[in-house]
C-alpha positions as CSV (number, residue, x, y, z in Angstrom):
1,M,117.8,126.6,120.1
2,P,117.2,129.9,122.0
3,H,114.9,129.8,125.0
4,H,114.7,133.4,125.5
5,K,112.2,136.4,123.4
6,S,115.0,138.5,122.6
7,T,117.7,136.0,121.5
8,I,115.1,134.2,118.9
9,K,114.4,137.7,117.9
10,R,118.1,138.6,117.3
11,L,118.8,135.0,115.6
12,R,116.2,136.2,113.3
13,Q,117.4,139.4,112.7
14,N,121.2,137.9,112.4
15,V,119.7,135.8,109.9
16,K,118.0,138.5,107.5
17,Q,121.2,140.6,107.8
18,R,123.4,137.8,106.7
19,T,121.1,136.9,103.6
20,Y,121.7,140.8,102.4
21,N,125.4,141.1,103.6
22,R,126.1,138.0,101.1
23,A,123.8,139.1,98.7
24,L,125.5,142.6,98.5
25,R,129.0,140.9,98.7
26,T,128.1,138.8,95.9
27,R,127.5,141.8,93.8
28,V,130.1,143.8,94.5
29,R,132.3,140.3,93.2
30,N,129.9,140.6,90.3
31,V,130.6,143.8,89.5
32,I,134.5,143.5,89.6
33,K,134.6,140.6,87.2
34,D,133.1,142.5,85.1
35,A,135.0,146.0,84.9
36,R,137.8,143.2,84.6
37,S,136.8,141.3,81.6
38,A,135.6,144.4,79.7
39,D,136.9,145.9,76.6
40,K,138.4,149.0,75.7
41,S,135.4,150.8,74.5
42,D,133.1,150.3,78.3
43,V,136.1,149.5,80.7
44,Q,136.2,153.3,82.4
45,A,132.4,153.3,82.7
46,K,132.7,149.4,84.3
47,V,135.4,150.6,86.5
48,V,133.1,153.8,88.1
49,S,130.2,151.4,88.5
50,A,132.9,148.9,91.1
51,H,134.3,152.2,92.2
52,A,130.6,152.9,93.6
53,H,129.9,149.1,94.5
54,L,132.7,149.1,96.8
55,D,132.4,152.5,98.5
56,R,128.9,151.4,99.5
57,A,129.9,148.0,100.9
58,V,132.5,150.2,102.8
59,K,130.0,152.4,104.0
60,L,127.9,149.6,105.0
61,G,130.2,147.6,106.6
62,I,130.5,144.4,104.4
63,V,134.5,145.3,103.1
64,K,137.1,146.8,105.0
65,R,138.1,150.4,104.0
66,A,141.6,149.1,103.0
67,T,140.5,146.2,100.9
68,A,138.3,148.3,98.9
69,D,141.5,151.2,98.3
70,R,143.0,148.1,97.4
71,M,140.2,146.5,94.7
72,K,140.0,149.7,93.3
73,S,143.6,150.1,93.0
74,R,144.2,147.1,91.3
75,L,141.2,147.9,88.9
76,A,142.2,151.0,88.2
77,K,146.2,150.1,87.2
78,H,143.8,147.1,85.2
79,A,141.5,149.6,83.0
80,N,145.1,151.8,82.2
81,R,146.2,148.7,81.1
82,V,143.4,147.8,78.5
83,A,143.0,152.0,77.6
84,A,146.8,151.6,76.5
85,S,146.6,148.3,74.6
């Protein structure tokens, strides 16, 4: 347990931020799962939503830029395959 006032406050801030980051990361994963399981009619809208969520996660430092780009690329390839079938 911390002894200094500043470390106590920092611990409190870390817990709050970790909770927010985890929730955002979970939301991004769920949106990606939704996009991958979408059918032909709404796959494009779900992919656009997933791209937006990934971009926001990158902006906030939750996901690295290259990781998000790779996920977006794979989602786009999947959407193209679904649309073609």
